[in-house]
N, C-alpha and C positions, 0 to 999 in steps of 0.2 A: 727843212732838204731840198723834199722834191720840193716844188712849186704850179699853179694850177698858170703861173704867168708863164711859165716856161714850156718849152713844143723842146722834145725831143727823140733819138733818131736809133734801130734797129742796132744798129754799128754803138750804143752809149754816148754818144754827142752830145749837148743840151745844146738849144739855143736860148738869147734874148732879145724882144725887138725893141730898140726905142728906134719909131718911127723907121729911117730908111739903114738902119745901124743896127746891126749883126752881133751879139757879143756867143764867144762859141767856144765849149771847151768838155770838159768827158765830167761822164754821171760819175758818183759817189759808185753806184757800183764797176767801173770801170777801173780804178785810181785801187778801189780793195781785188778784186779780181786781179790785176797786173803786180798789185806786192808796192814793194820801192823803188819810189820812178829816180833814176838816175840820171837818164838825157831824154832832151823836146828836140825836135830838130823840125821850125816851124819853117812856112815860106816868108818870101819879104815881102815889105811894106812895098805895093801896087801886083801884087802879085795877081794873073785872076784864078778864081779857084768855081769850084760846076758843082752844084751839086751829085750828092755819092759818089764823087771824086775819090781819090787817094790828095789829100795838101800837106802830109806832113810823116813823121812815125815817133815813138814813147818808147823810152826805153825802160825796163825795168829788171830787177834784178831776177825774174822770171824769162824775162821774154821782150824780142818788137815786134811794136801792133802796128799798122796803120791808121791814123785816122783821117775818115774819111768825110767831106764835107759833107754836113746837114743841109748847107744851100748856097749858092751860086753868087759869087759879089768880086768884087776887087779889096785885098785886106788893105784896114788904111791904119790900122797899130799892130802893135803885136807887147807880149807883156811880157818885157826884157829883165821884168822879174826871172818869171820860172825858170830860163833861159841859165838862168845865172844860181841859183838856185832848187831846181825840177824839186824837190820834195814837197814844197808851195802845193803840187797838186797833188797828194795825199790831203795832204792839213786840212785841204778846203778845196774842193773840189768845186763847189759851184757857186763860190763866191772868187778869193783872191788867185785861184790859181786857172783863172779862163784866160786863156789863149791865142784867139785873135780878134779883131775886131772889122768885120765885110760891111762893105757897102754895098746894099744887094743890086740885086738885077734884076732881080724877076719878083717880087713881096707873093705871090700866089704862091711859089712854092711852099711858105711854111704852111700850107694847107694838107703837103704831102706825110707834113709830121706829124709825133705823136701828139699825145694829151699827157699832161702828169696821170694819168687813170687805166690809158690803153701802157704803156709805159711800166708802169707796175705791176700788169698783166704777166708784160713778160721776165722778166726778172722774178 
């Protein structure tokens, strides 16, 4: 589930890097802590997001939590499947439950994120 190919934030988001396209989601630890996800509020395509700043919200039966951008860039794709079926985030947080894809404006920001091993220590 947790991959050495991914990077992680202290706010429990993960990223997958493919050249300058970054896929963002929440970790299994985060979805488990939230409980059943019932709603997700994501930015529109074309929106600029900034590293470690709020980019959306996720609502579960337990609480509403803010989502923080692990990296800066422009939103180029949204996973519309999770907008219609947010429970996918609980079922497959690291694969089908990805949230947005971002064209990175600064790939050096990846170095500010945690490795799998560093993330495992904080959870």
